[in-house]
DSSP file (Angstrom, degrees, kcal/mol; ACC not computed):
  #  RESIDUE AA STRUCTURE BP1 BP2  ACC     N-H-->O    O-->H-N    N-H-->O    O-->H-N    TCO  KAPPA ALPHA  PHI   PSI    X-CA   Y-CA   Z-CA
    1    1 A M              0   0    0      0, 0.0     2,-0.1     0, 0.0     0, 0.0   0.000 360.0 360.0 360.0 133.6   80.0   67.4   67.9
    2    2 A S        -     0   0    0      1,-0.1     4,-0.0     2,-0.1     0, 0.0  -0.384 360.0-139.0 -75.2 146.6   81.0   68.4   71.4
    3    3 A A  S    S+     0   0    0     -2,-0.1    -1,-0.1    32,-0.1    35,-0.1   0.668  79.8  93.6 -78.5 -13.9   84.2   70.4   72.1
    4    4 A F  S    S-     0   0    0      1,-0.1    31,-0.1    33,-0.1    -2,-0.1  -0.348  88.0-101.9 -73.5 155.5   84.8   68.2   75.1
    5    5 A R        -     0   0    0     29,-0.3    -1,-0.1     2,-0.2     4,-0.1  -0.180  45.0 -94.6 -62.7 172.4   87.0   65.1   74.9
    6    6 A H  S    S+     0   0    0      2,-0.1    -1,-0.1    -4,-0.0    -2,-0.0   0.053 107.4  58.3 -85.0  28.4   85.1   61.9   74.8
    7    7 A E  S    S-     0   0    0      0, 0.0    -2,-0.2     0, 0.0     0, 0.0  -0.980  94.5 -93.1-148.2 153.5   85.4   61.4   78.5
    8    8 A P        -     0   0    0      0, 0.0     2,-0.5     0, 0.0    -2,-0.1  -0.309  36.8-119.8 -66.8 153.1   84.2   63.5   81.5
    9    9 A V        -     0   0    0     -4,-0.1     2,-0.5     2,-0.0    26,-0.0  -0.845  31.8-176.3 -95.3 126.6   86.6   66.0   83.0
   10   10 A L        -     0   0    0     -2,-0.5     2,-0.5    24,-0.0     0, 0.0  -0.984   8.4-177.5-128.1 121.6   87.3   65.3   86.7
   11   11 A V        -     0   0    0     -2,-0.5     2,-0.3    19,-0.0     5,-0.1  -0.966  22.5-139.6-118.0 113.3   89.4   67.6   88.8
   12   12 A R    >>  -     0   0    0     -2,-0.5     3,-1.8     1,-0.1     4,-1.1  -0.525  11.2-132.7 -75.4 132.3   89.9   66.3   92.3
   13   13 A G  G >4 S+     0   0    0      1,-0.3     3,-0.6    -2,-0.3    -1,-0.1   0.859 106.9  55.9 -52.6 -38.7   89.8   69.0   95.0
   14   14 A A  G 34 S+     0   0    0      1,-0.2    -1,-0.3     3,-0.0    -2,-0.0   0.700 112.4  42.8 -68.3 -18.0   93.0   67.7   96.6
   15   15 A E  G <4 S+     0   0    0     -3,-1.8    -1,-0.2     2,-0.1    -2,-0.2   0.503  87.6 110.7-104.3  -6.6   94.8   68.1   93.3
   16   16 A A  S << S-     0   0    0     -4,-1.1     2,-0.3    -3,-0.6    14,-0.1  -0.418  75.9-110.1 -70.7 143.9   93.5   71.5   92.2
   17   17 A E  E     -A   29   0A   0     12,-0.7    12,-2.3    -2,-0.1     2,-0.5  -0.559  32.6-157.8 -72.6 133.7   96.0   74.3   92.3
   18   18 A T  E     -A   28   0A   0     -2,-0.3     2,-0.5    10,-0.2    10,-0.2  -0.958   8.7-170.2-117.2 132.9   95.3   76.9   95.0
   19   19 A I  E     -A   27   0A   0      8,-2.3     8,-2.7    -2,-0.5     2,-0.4  -0.985   9.6-165.1-122.0 118.7   96.6   80.4   94.9
   20   20 A S  E     -A   26   0A   0     -2,-0.5     2,-0.3     6,-0.2     6,-0.2  -0.832   3.0-155.5-109.4 142.8   96.2   82.5   98.1
   21   21 A H    >   -     0   0    0      4,-3.1     3,-1.8    -2,-0.4     4,-0.1  -0.787  29.9-116.9-112.9 157.7   96.6   86.2   98.4
   22   22 A S  T 3  S+     0   0    0     -2,-0.3    -1,-0.1   105,-0.3   109,-0.0   0.637 110.9  71.1 -66.3 -12.5   97.5   88.3  101.5
   23   23 A T  T 3  S-     0   0    0      2,-0.1    -1,-0.3    28,-0.1    28,-0.1   0.566 122.2-100.8 -80.3  -8.1   94.0   89.8  101.2
   24   24 A G  S <  S+     0   0    0     -3,-1.8    23,-1.3     1,-0.4     2,-0.4   0.576  81.0 132.6  97.5  12.6   92.4   86.6  102.3
   25   25 A A  E     - B   0  46A   0     21,-0.2    -4,-3.1    -4,-0.1     2,-0.4  -0.809  32.4-173.2 -95.8 136.4   91.4   85.4   98.8
   26   26 A A  E     -AB  20  45A   0     19,-2.2    19,-2.5    -2,-0.4     2,-0.5  -0.999   5.7-161.3-130.4 133.1   92.1   81.9   97.7
   27   27 A F  E     -AB  19  44A   0     -8,-2.7    -8,-2.3    -2,-0.4     2,-0.6  -0.957   4.9-163.6-115.9 125.0   91.5   80.6   94.2
   28   28 A L  E     -AB  18  43A   0     15,-2.7    15,-2.2    -2,-0.5     2,-0.3  -0.947  27.9-150.2-105.4 121.7   91.3   76.9   93.3
   29   29 A L  E     -AB  17  42A   0    -12,-2.3   -12,-0.7    -2,-0.6     2,-0.4  -0.697  29.2-176.4-111.3 144.1   91.7   76.6   89.6
   30   30 A T  E     - B   0  41A   0     11,-1.6    11,-1.0    -2,-0.3    89,-0.2  -0.999  31.7-132.7-125.0 127.6   90.6   74.4   86.7
   31   31 A D    >   -     0   0    0     -2,-0.4     3,-0.9     9,-0.2     4,-0.3  -0.449  11.5-125.1 -86.0 157.0   92.1   75.3   83.4
   32   32 A A  G > >S+     0   0    0      1,-0.2     5,-3.3     2,-0.2     3,-1.2   0.726 103.1  73.8 -67.8 -21.9   90.2   75.7   80.1
   33   33 A G  G > 5S+     0   0    0      1,-0.3     3,-1.4     3,-0.2    -1,-0.2   0.857  89.5  57.2 -62.8 -34.3   92.5   73.2   78.5
   34   34 A S  G < 5S+     0   0    0     -3,-0.9   -29,-0.3     1,-0.3    -1,-0.3   0.652 111.5  43.0 -71.6 -14.4   90.9   70.3   80.3
   35   35 A T  G X 5S-     0   0    0     -3,-1.2     3,-2.1    -4,-0.3    -1,-0.3   0.057 116.6-110.5-113.8  22.3   87.5   71.3   78.8
   36   36 A A  T < 5S-     0   0    0     -3,-1.4    -3,-0.2     1,-0.3    -2,-0.1   0.825  75.8 -58.2  48.2  36.6   88.9   72.0   75.3
   37   37 A G  T 3 <S+     0   0    0     -5,-3.3    79,-2.1     2,-0.3    -1,-0.3   0.407 109.1 121.3  82.2  -1.8   88.2   75.7   75.9
   38   38 A A  S <  S-     0   0    0     -3,-2.1     2,-0.3    -6,-0.3    -2,-0.1   0.896  84.2 -23.4 -62.5 -41.4   84.5   75.3   76.5
   39   39 A L        -     0   0    0     -7,-0.3     2,-0.3    76,-0.3    -2,-0.3  -0.988  50.2-142.6-160.3 163.2   84.8   76.8   80.0
   40   40 A S  E     - C   0 113A   0     73,-2.2    73,-3.0    -2,-0.3     2,-0.4  -0.966  20.5-158.9-130.2 154.2   87.1   77.5   82.9
   41   41 A C  E     -BC  30 112A   0    -11,-1.0   -11,-1.6    -2,-0.3     2,-0.4  -0.990   8.6-174.5-139.6 138.6   86.0   77.2   86.5
   42   42 A H  E     -BC  29 111A   0     69,-2.9    69,-3.3    -2,-0.4     2,-0.6  -0.996  16.5-149.6-134.5 136.4   87.3   78.7   89.8
   43   43 A R  E     -BC  28 110A   0    -15,-2.2   -15,-2.7    -2,-0.4     2,-0.5  -0.946  23.8-162.7-100.3 123.6   86.3   78.2   93.4
   44   44 A V  E     -BC  27 109A   0     65,-2.5    65,-2.8    -2,-0.6     2,-0.5  -0.934  10.4-165.8-115.2 126.1   87.0   81.4   95.3
   45   45 A L  E     -BC  26 108A   0    -19,-2.5   -19,-2.2    -2,-0.5     2,-0.5  -0.950  10.8-168.8-109.2 126.0   87.2   81.6   99.1
   46   46 A L  E     -BC  25 107A   0     61,-3.1    61,-2.1    -2,-0.5   -21,-0.2  -0.964  16.4-133.6-122.3 130.6   87.1   85.1  100.5
   47   47 A A    >   -     0   0    0    -23,-1.3     3,-2.5    -2,-0.5    54,-0.2  -0.237  59.7 -58.4 -65.2 164.8   87.9   86.1  104.1
   48   48 A P  T 3  S-     0   0    0      0, 0.0    58,-0.3     0, 0.0    -1,-0.2  -0.256 125.1  -6.4 -51.6 122.3   85.4   88.4  105.8
   49   49 A G  T 3  S+     0   0    0     56,-2.2    57,-0.1    53,-1.0    -2,-0.1   0.491  96.0 154.0  72.0   4.9   85.2   91.6  103.7
   50   50 A A    <   -     0   0    0     -3,-2.5    51,-3.0    55,-0.3     2,-0.3  -0.356  45.8-118.6 -69.8 143.9   88.1   90.5  101.4
   51   51 A D  E     -F  100   0B   0     49,-0.2    49,-0.3     1,-0.1    -4,-0.1  -0.612  25.7-175.9 -76.0 138.4   88.3   91.9   97.8
   52   52 A G  E     -     0   0B   0     47,-2.3     2,-0.3     1,-0.4    48,-0.2   0.800  66.1  -5.8 -99.9 -46.2   88.1   89.2   95.2
   53   53 A S  E     -F   99   0B   0     46,-2.2    46,-1.2     3,-0.0    -1,-0.4  -0.984  62.8-126.9-154.1 140.2   88.6   91.2   92.0
   54   54 A A  E     -     0   0B   0     -2,-0.3    43,-0.1    44,-0.2    98,-0.1  -0.388  58.9 -65.6 -75.1 162.9   89.0   94.9   91.1
   55   55 A P  E    S+     0   0B   0      0, 0.0    96,-1.9     0, 0.0     2,-0.3  -0.256  76.0 136.0 -56.3 133.1   86.7   96.3   88.3
   56   56 A H  E     -FG  97 150B   0     41,-2.1    41,-2.8    94,-0.3     2,-0.3  -0.939  36.2-139.6-161.0 173.9   87.3   94.7   84.9
   57   57 A Y  E     - G   0 149B   0     92,-1.6    92,-2.8    -2,-0.3     2,-0.4  -0.956  11.2-133.5-140.8 162.9   85.5   93.4   81.9
   58   58 A H        -     0   0    0     -2,-0.3    36,-3.0    34,-0.3    37,-0.3  -0.973   6.1-163.7-116.4 132.8   85.9   90.5   79.5
   59   59 A A  S    S+     0   0    0     -2,-0.4    -1,-0.1    34,-0.2    89,-0.1   0.772  90.3  28.3 -84.0 -26.8   85.6   91.1   75.7
   60   60 A R  S    S+     0   0    0     87,-0.2     2,-0.3    55,-0.1    -1,-0.1   0.496 113.2  58.2-115.2  -5.0   85.2   87.4   74.7
   61   61 A S        -     0   0    0     86,-0.2     2,-0.3    31,-0.1    -3,-0.2  -0.913  59.5-139.5-132.6 152.6   83.6   85.6   77.7
   62   62 A S  E     -D  114   0A   0     52,-2.7    52,-2.1    -2,-0.3     2,-0.4  -0.765  24.9-145.6 -95.7 154.8   80.6   85.7   80.0
   63   63 A E  E     -DE 113  91A   0     28,-2.5    28,-3.4    -2,-0.3     2,-0.5  -0.989   6.6-158.8-130.3 130.8   81.2   85.1   83.7
   64   64 A L  E     -DE 112  90A   0     48,-3.0    48,-2.1    -2,-0.4     2,-0.5  -0.921   3.7-163.4-110.7 130.4   78.8   83.2   86.0
   65   65 A F  E     -DE 111  89A   0     24,-3.5    24,-2.5    -2,-0.5     2,-0.5  -0.968   6.5-176.5-112.6 116.6   79.0   83.8   89.8
   66   66 A Y  E     -DE 110  88A   0     44,-2.6    44,-2.4    -2,-0.5     2,-0.8  -0.967  20.7-140.3-112.0 122.9   77.3   81.2   92.1
   67   67 A V  E     +D  109   0A   0     20,-2.7    19,-3.2    -2,-0.5    42,-0.2  -0.727  23.1 175.9 -85.3 110.4   77.4   82.0   95.8
   68   68 A V  E     -     0   0A   0     40,-2.4     2,-0.3    -2,-0.8    41,-0.2   0.860  67.9  -8.5 -79.9 -37.8   78.0   78.7   97.6
   69   69 A A  E    S+D  108   0A   0     39,-1.7    39,-2.4    16,-0.1    -1,-0.3  -0.985 109.1  13.7-154.8 157.6   78.2   80.3  101.1
   70   70 A G  E    S-D  107   0A   0     -2,-0.3    15,-0.9    37,-0.2     2,-0.3  -0.351  85.7 -68.4  78.1-154.3   78.4   83.7  102.7
   71   71 A A  E     -H   84   0B   0     35,-1.5    31,-1.9    13,-0.2     2,-0.3  -0.997  40.8-167.2-143.8 143.0   77.6   87.0  101.0
   72   72 A V  E     -HI  83 101B   0     11,-2.8    11,-2.5    -2,-0.3     2,-0.5  -0.916  18.7-135.9-128.9 155.1   79.2   89.0   98.3
   73   73 A Q  E     -HI  82 100B   0     27,-3.2    27,-1.8    -2,-0.3     2,-0.4  -0.923  26.9-167.5-101.5 137.1   79.0   92.4   96.8
   74   74 A L  E     -HI  81  99B   0      7,-2.9     7,-2.7    -2,-0.5     2,-0.6  -0.989  16.9-142.3-128.3 126.7   79.1   92.5   93.0
   75   75 A L  E     -HI  80  98B   0     23,-2.1    23,-1.0    -2,-0.4     2,-0.5  -0.775  20.2-177.3 -80.8 124.6   79.6   95.4   90.7
   76   76 A N  E >   -HI  79  97B   0      3,-3.3     3,-1.1    -2,-0.6     2,-0.9  -0.876  59.7 -64.3-127.4  98.0   77.4   95.0   87.6
   77   77 A D  T 3  S-     0   0    0     19,-3.2    -2,-0.0    -2,-0.5    14,-0.0  -0.492 122.5  -6.4  63.2 -99.9   78.0   97.8   85.2
   78   78 A D  T 3  S+     0   0    0     -2,-0.9     2,-0.3    77,-0.1    -1,-0.2   0.124 125.4  62.4-115.6  22.3   76.8  100.9   87.1
   79   79 A K  E <   -H   76   0B   0     -3,-1.1    -3,-3.3     2,-0.0     2,-0.5  -0.988  66.0-136.9-143.5 156.3   75.3   99.3   90.3
   80   80 A V  E     -H   75   0B   0     -2,-0.3     2,-0.3    -5,-0.2    -5,-0.2  -0.945  25.1-175.5-112.0 125.8   76.5   97.2   93.2
   81   81 A V  E     -H   74   0B   0     -7,-2.7    -7,-2.9    -2,-0.5     2,-0.4  -0.860  19.8-132.4-117.8 155.4   74.3   94.3   94.3
   82   82 A E  E     -H   73   0B   0     -2,-0.3     2,-0.4    -9,-0.2    -9,-0.2  -0.900  22.3-171.3-104.0 138.4   74.6   91.9   97.2
   83   83 A A  E     -H   72   0B   0    -11,-2.5   -11,-2.8    -2,-0.4     2,-0.2  -0.974   2.8-170.1-129.4 144.1   74.2   88.2   96.6
   84   84 A G  E >   -H   71   0B   0     -2,-0.4     3,-2.8   -13,-0.2   -17,-0.3  -0.588  44.9 -35.6-121.5-175.8   73.9   85.4   99.2
   85   85 A R  T 3  S+     0   0    0    -15,-0.9   -17,-0.2     1,-0.3    -1,-0.2  -0.102 128.3  13.9 -45.0 127.4   74.0   81.7   99.4
   86   86 A G  T 3  S+     0   0    0    -19,-3.2    -1,-0.3     1,-0.3     2,-0.2   0.288  95.0 129.2  89.5 -10.8   72.3   80.1   96.4
   87   87 A D    <   -     0   0    0     -3,-2.8   -20,-2.7   -20,-0.2     2,-0.4  -0.490  41.0-159.0 -80.8 150.9   72.2   83.3   94.3
   88   88 A L  E     -E   66   0A   0    -22,-0.2     2,-0.4    -2,-0.2   -22,-0.2  -0.993   8.7-175.3-130.9 133.4   73.5   83.3   90.8
   89   89 A V  E     -E   65   0A   0    -24,-2.5   -24,-3.5    -2,-0.4     2,-0.5  -0.997   6.5-162.9-128.9 134.2   74.7   86.3   88.7
   90   90 A V  E     -E   64   0A   0     -2,-0.4   -26,-0.2   -26,-0.2    -2,-0.0  -0.977   4.3-161.4-119.0 127.9   75.8   86.1   85.1
   91   91 A V  E     -E   63   0A   0    -28,-3.4   -28,-2.5    -2,-0.5     3,-0.1  -0.935  12.9-142.0-109.3 122.0   77.8   89.0   83.6
   92   92 A P    >   -     0   0    0      0, 0.0     3,-1.6     0, 0.0   -34,-0.3  -0.306  38.1 -71.6 -77.5 165.3   77.9   89.3   79.8
   93   93 A P  T 3  S+     0   0    0      0, 0.0   -34,-0.2     0, 0.0   -31,-0.1  -0.196 117.6  18.9 -53.7 149.4   81.0   90.3   77.7
   94   94 A F  T 3  S+     0   0    0    -36,-3.0   -35,-0.1     1,-0.2   -32,-0.1   0.350  89.9 126.6  71.9  -1.4   82.0   94.0   78.0
   95   95 A M    <   -     0   0    0     -3,-1.6   -37,-0.2   -37,-0.3    -1,-0.2  -0.774  63.1-125.2 -88.2 118.1   80.1   94.6   81.2
   96   96 A P        +     0   0    0      0, 0.0   -19,-3.2     0, 0.0     2,-0.3  -0.369  44.1 163.0 -58.1 135.4   82.3   96.1   84.0
   97   97 A H  E     +FI  56  76B   0    -41,-2.8   -41,-2.1   -21,-0.2     2,-0.3  -0.983  19.4 173.3-153.3 162.4   82.2   93.9   87.1
   98   98 A A  E     - I   0  75B   0    -23,-1.0   -23,-2.1    -2,-0.3     2,-0.3  -0.945  13.3-152.7-159.1 164.5   84.0   93.2   90.4
   99   99 A F  E     +FI  53  74B   0    -46,-1.2   -47,-2.3    -2,-0.3   -46,-2.2  -0.996  16.8 159.3-150.1 155.3   83.4   91.1   93.4
  100  100 A A  E     -FI  51  73B   0    -27,-1.8   -27,-3.2    -2,-0.3   -49,-0.2  -0.970  45.1 -88.9-164.7 155.4   84.2   91.0   97.1
  101  101 A A  E     - I   0  72B   0    -51,-3.0   -29,-0.3    -2,-0.3     3,-0.1  -0.506  52.8-102.9 -68.8 141.4   82.9   89.6  100.4
  102  102 A V    >   -     0   0    0    -31,-1.9     3,-2.9     4,-0.2   -53,-1.0  -0.397  52.2 -87.4 -60.1 137.1   80.4   91.7  102.2
  103  103 A P  T 3  S+     0   0    0      0, 0.0    -1,-0.1     0, 0.0     3,-0.1  -0.262 118.1  15.9 -50.0 131.3   82.1   93.5  105.1
  104  104 A G  T 3  S+     0   0    0      1,-0.2     2,-0.4    -3,-0.1    -2,-0.1   0.352 114.2  90.4  85.0  -5.0   81.9   91.2  108.1
  105  105 A S    <   -     0   0    0     -3,-2.9   -56,-2.2   -58,-0.1   -55,-0.3  -0.951  62.8-146.4-122.9 142.5   81.0   88.2  106.0
  106  106 A D        -     0   0    0     -2,-0.4   -35,-1.5   -58,-0.3     2,-0.3  -0.447  22.6-158.0 -87.8 176.3   83.2   85.5  104.3
  107  107 A A  E     -CD  46  70A   0    -61,-2.1   -61,-3.1   -37,-0.2     2,-0.4  -0.994  19.9-156.4-156.2 152.3   82.2   84.0  101.1
  108  108 A E  E     -CD  45  69A   0    -39,-2.4   -40,-2.4    -2,-0.3   -39,-1.7  -0.997  23.3-176.5-130.3 127.2   82.6   81.0   98.8
  109  109 A L  E     -CD  44  67A   0    -65,-2.8   -65,-2.5    -2,-0.4     2,-0.5  -0.906  24.3-150.7-124.5 148.5   82.0   81.4   95.1
  110  110 A L  E     -CD  43  66A   0    -44,-2.4   -44,-2.6    -2,-0.3     2,-0.5  -0.993  24.5-169.3-111.9 119.4   82.0   79.1   92.2
  111  111 A I  E     -CD  42  65A   0    -69,-3.3   -69,-2.9    -2,-0.5     2,-0.4  -0.942   5.4-171.8-116.0 128.5   82.9   81.2   89.1
  112  112 A T  E     -CD  41  64A   0    -48,-2.1   -48,-3.0    -2,-0.5     2,-0.5  -0.979   4.2-163.3-121.6 132.0   82.6   79.8   85.5
  113  113 A I  E     -CD  40  63A   0    -73,-3.0   -73,-2.2    -2,-0.4   -50,-0.2  -0.947  17.0-135.1-115.9 129.9   83.8   81.6   82.5
  114  114 A T  E    S+ D   0  62A   0    -52,-2.1   -52,-2.7    -2,-0.5     2,-0.2  -0.997  89.2  28.3-139.4 134.8   82.7   80.6   79.0
  115  115 A P  S    S-     0   0    0      0, 0.0   -76,-0.3     0, 0.0   -77,-0.2   0.640 110.4-115.3 -61.2 159.5   84.2   80.2   76.6
  116  116 A G        -     0   0    0    -79,-2.1     2,-0.4    -2,-0.2    -2,-0.1  -0.249  27.6-163.3 -71.8 153.4   87.1   79.2   78.9
  117  117 A V        -     0   0    0     -4,-0.1     2,-0.7    29,-0.0   -85,-0.1  -0.997  26.0-121.5-133.4 127.5   90.4   81.1   79.2
  118  118 A D        +     0   0    0     -2,-0.4     4,-0.1     1,-0.2     3,-0.1  -0.588  41.4 164.3 -69.6 113.2   93.4   79.6   80.8
  119  119 A R     >  +     0   0    0     -2,-0.7     4,-2.7   -89,-0.2     5,-0.3   0.169  34.9 111.9-119.7  17.6   94.1   82.0   83.6
  120  120 A F  H  > S+     0   0    0      1,-0.2     4,-2.1     2,-0.2     5,-0.1   0.947  87.1  42.4 -53.7 -50.2   96.6   80.0   85.8
  121  121 A D  H  > S+     0   0    0      1,-0.2     4,-2.3     2,-0.2    -1,-0.2   0.819 111.9  56.5 -70.1 -30.3   99.4   82.4   85.0
  122  122 A Y  H  > S+     0   0    0      2,-0.2     4,-2.7     1,-0.2    -1,-0.2   0.948 110.3  43.4 -62.4 -49.0   97.0   85.4   85.4
  123  123 A F  H  X S+     0   0    0     -4,-2.7     4,-2.4     2,-0.2    -2,-0.2   0.848 112.4  53.2 -67.5 -35.2   96.1   84.4   88.9
  124  124 A R  H  X S+     0   0    0     -4,-2.1     4,-1.9    -5,-0.3    -1,-0.2   0.943 112.4  44.7 -62.5 -45.6   99.7   83.6   89.8
  125  125 A L  H  X S+     0   0    0     -4,-2.3     4,-2.5     2,-0.2    -2,-0.2   0.926 111.2  53.4 -63.7 -45.9  100.7   87.1   88.6
  126  126 A L  H  X S+     0   0    0     -4,-2.7     4,-2.9     1,-0.2     5,-0.3   0.916 107.5  52.1 -56.9 -45.1   97.8   88.7   90.5
  127  127 A G  H  X S+     0   0    0     -4,-2.4     4,-2.3     1,-0.2  -105,-0.3   0.909 109.2  49.8 -56.4 -44.0   99.0   86.9   93.7
  128  128 A R  H  <>S+     0   0    0     -4,-1.9     5,-3.6     2,-0.2     6,-0.9   0.897 112.0  47.9 -65.3 -38.1  102.4   88.3   93.2
  129  129 A I  H ><5S+     0   0    0     -4,-2.5     3,-1.8     4,-0.3    -2,-0.2   0.958 113.3  46.1 -64.1 -50.9  101.1   91.8   92.7
  130  130 A V  H 3<5S+     0   0    0     -4,-2.9    -2,-0.2     1,-0.3    -1,-0.2   0.862 112.5  51.9 -61.8 -35.2   98.8   91.6   95.8
  131  131 A N  T 3<5S-     0   0    0     -4,-2.3    -1,-0.3    -5,-0.3    -2,-0.2   0.376 118.9-112.1 -83.0   4.3  101.6   90.2   97.8
  132  132 A G  T < 5S+     0   0    0     -3,-1.8    -3,-0.2     2,-0.2    -2,-0.1   0.686  87.7 114.3  77.4  19.3  103.9   93.1   96.8
  133  133 A E  S   <S+     0   0    0     -5,-3.6    -4,-0.3    -6,-0.2    -5,-0.1   0.471  77.3  27.8-101.1  -4.0  106.2   90.9   94.7
  134  134 A A  S    S-     0   0    0     -6,-0.9    -2,-0.2    -5,-0.2    -1,-0.1  -0.986  84.9-106.6-152.4 151.4  105.4   92.4   91.2
  135  135 A P    >   -     0   0    0      0, 0.0     3,-1.6     0, 0.0     4,-0.5  -0.496  27.6-119.0 -81.1 153.4  104.2   95.9   90.0
  136  136 A Y  T >> S+     0   0    0      1,-0.3     4,-1.6     2,-0.2     3,-1.3   0.786 109.7  72.1 -56.9 -30.6  100.6   96.4   88.8
  137  137 A S  H 3> S+     0   0    0      1,-0.3     4,-1.5     2,-0.2    -1,-0.3   0.776  86.7  64.6 -59.8 -25.0  102.0   97.4   85.4
  138  138 A D  H <4 S+     0   0    0     -3,-1.6     4,-0.5     1,-0.2    -1,-0.3   0.849 102.2  49.0 -65.6 -32.2  102.9   93.7   84.8
  139  139 A L  H X4 S+     0   0    0     -3,-1.3     3,-1.6    -4,-0.5     4,-0.4   0.935 107.3  53.2 -71.1 -47.4   99.2   93.0   84.9
  140  140 A L  H >< S+     0   0    0     -4,-1.6     3,-0.8     1,-0.3     4,-0.3   0.830 102.4  61.2 -56.5 -32.2   98.3   95.8   82.4
  141  141 A A  T 3< S+     0   0    0     -4,-1.5    -1,-0.3     1,-0.2    -2,-0.2   0.708 112.0  35.6 -70.2 -20.6  100.8   94.3   80.0
  142  142 A V  T <> S+     0   0    0     -3,-1.6     4,-1.3    -4,-0.5    -1,-0.2   0.240  80.5 109.9-117.9  11.7   99.0   91.0   79.7
  143  143 A E  H X>>S+     0   0    0     -3,-0.8     5,-1.8    -4,-0.4     3,-0.7   0.921  78.5  51.1 -56.6 -47.4   95.4   92.0   79.9
  144  144 A D  H >45S+     0   0    0     -4,-0.3     3,-1.0     1,-0.2    -1,-0.2   0.904 106.6  53.4 -58.2 -43.3   94.6   91.1   76.3
  145  145 A S  H 345S+     0   0    0      1,-0.3    -1,-0.2    -4,-0.1    -2,-0.2   0.770 117.5  37.2 -69.3 -23.4   96.1   87.7   76.4
  146  146 A F  H <<5S-     0   0    0     -4,-1.3    -1,-0.3    -3,-0.7    -2,-0.2   0.322 105.8-125.4-106.1   6.2   93.9   86.8   79.5
  147  147 A D  T <<5S+     0   0    0     -3,-1.0     2,-0.4    -4,-0.7    -3,-0.2   0.894  70.5 125.7  51.1  44.7   90.8   88.7   78.3
  148  148 A S      < -     0   0    0     -5,-1.8     2,-0.6    -6,-0.1   -90,-0.2  -0.919  38.9-172.5-136.1 109.0   90.6   90.7   81.5
  149  149 A H  E     -G   57   0B   0    -92,-2.8   -92,-1.6    -2,-0.4    -9,-0.1  -0.902  18.5-131.5-113.0 118.0   90.6   94.4   81.0
  150  150 A S  E     +G   56   0B   0     -2,-0.6     2,-0.3   -94,-0.2   -94,-0.3  -0.322  27.9 176.3 -67.1 145.1   90.9   96.8   84.0
  151  151 A V        -     0   0    0    -96,-1.9     2,-0.4   -54,-0.1   -54,-0.0  -0.952  27.9-118.8-140.5 160.1   88.5   99.7   84.4
  152  152 A H        -     0   0    0     -2,-0.3     2,-0.4   -98,-0.1   -96,-0.0  -0.828  25.8-173.3 -99.7 141.2   87.9  102.3   87.1
  153  153 A S     >  -     0   0    0     -2,-0.4     4,-2.3     1,-0.1     5,-0.1  -0.936  18.6-170.6-137.8 114.3   84.5  102.5   88.9
  154  154 A E  H  > S+     0   0    0     -2,-0.4     4,-2.4     2,-0.2     5,-0.2   0.840  93.8  57.8 -66.3 -32.9   83.7  105.3   91.3
  155  155 A I  H  > S+     0   0    0      2,-0.2     4,-2.1     1,-0.2    -1,-0.2   0.925 109.2  44.0 -66.1 -43.8   80.6  103.3   92.2
  156  156 A W  H  > S+     0   0    0      2,-0.2     4,-2.1     1,-0.2    -2,-0.2   0.921 112.3  52.0 -65.4 -45.1   82.7  100.4   93.3
  157  157 A A  H  X S+     0   0    0     -4,-2.3     4,-0.5     1,-0.2    -2,-0.2   0.891 111.8  46.6 -57.7 -41.5   85.2  102.5   95.1
  158  158 A A  H >< S+     0   0    0     -4,-2.4     3,-0.8     1,-0.2     6,-0.2   0.913 112.3  50.1 -67.4 -42.9   82.4  104.2   97.1
  159  159 A A  H 3< S+     0   0    0     -4,-2.1    -2,-0.2     1,-0.2    -1,-0.2   0.825 115.6  42.9 -64.1 -32.3   80.8  100.8   97.9
  160  160 A R  H 3< S+     0   0    0     -4,-2.1    -1,-0.2    -5,-0.1    -2,-0.2   0.439  87.5 114.6 -98.0   0.1   84.1   99.3   99.1
  161  161 A S  S XX S-     0   0    0     -3,-0.8     3,-1.6    -4,-0.5     4,-0.6  -0.373  78.9-116.1 -68.5 150.9   85.3  102.4  101.1
  162  162 A P  G >4 S+     0   0    0      0, 0.0     3,-0.8     0, 0.0    -1,-0.1   0.809 115.2  60.9 -56.4 -29.6   85.6  101.9  104.9
  163  163 A Q  G 34 S+     0   0    0      1,-0.2    -4,-0.1     2,-0.1    -5,-0.1   0.759  98.1  57.8 -68.9 -23.7   82.8  104.5  105.3
  164  164 A A  G <4        0   0    0     -3,-1.6    -1,-0.2    -6,-0.2    -5,-0.1   0.689 360.0 360.0 -79.2 -17.0   80.4  102.4  103.4
  165  165 A A    <<        0   0    0     -3,-0.8    -1,-0.2    -4,-0.6    -2,-0.1   0.468 360.0 360.0 -72.2 360.0   80.8   99.4  105.8
């Protein structure tokens, strides 16, 4: 028996919630509730060189990144890879990862997390932090509830430094 309701899930682009950050990242969100927790899906638009997510891991979910347009840098455990239009990267649970637009390039990503996690409030909080309206400690306090656990990566910091561009 499928976890989905007995009808397809349709989220109209014009009705999807959009959360924009001062960094040039915009997240269009679909919650896991509409798929009975099977998955959650986000369309992410990144301005040229914009950071999408700092290094983190998920304990309960895998995350799929599909590059719709542009080019991205992705931290996958202990290496940084570049992915372009049409490329797909899947990150398993517990693997540290991060993503950002390649310097000088914008990017559009479709990100799917399975099983799904309702992250509307997570992305809202992240927007407030990036926009200077909330402290980073607020994010650390809710990491477990959103299955997103921050980690430090020297490899990512070096790849994203201005000297690396």
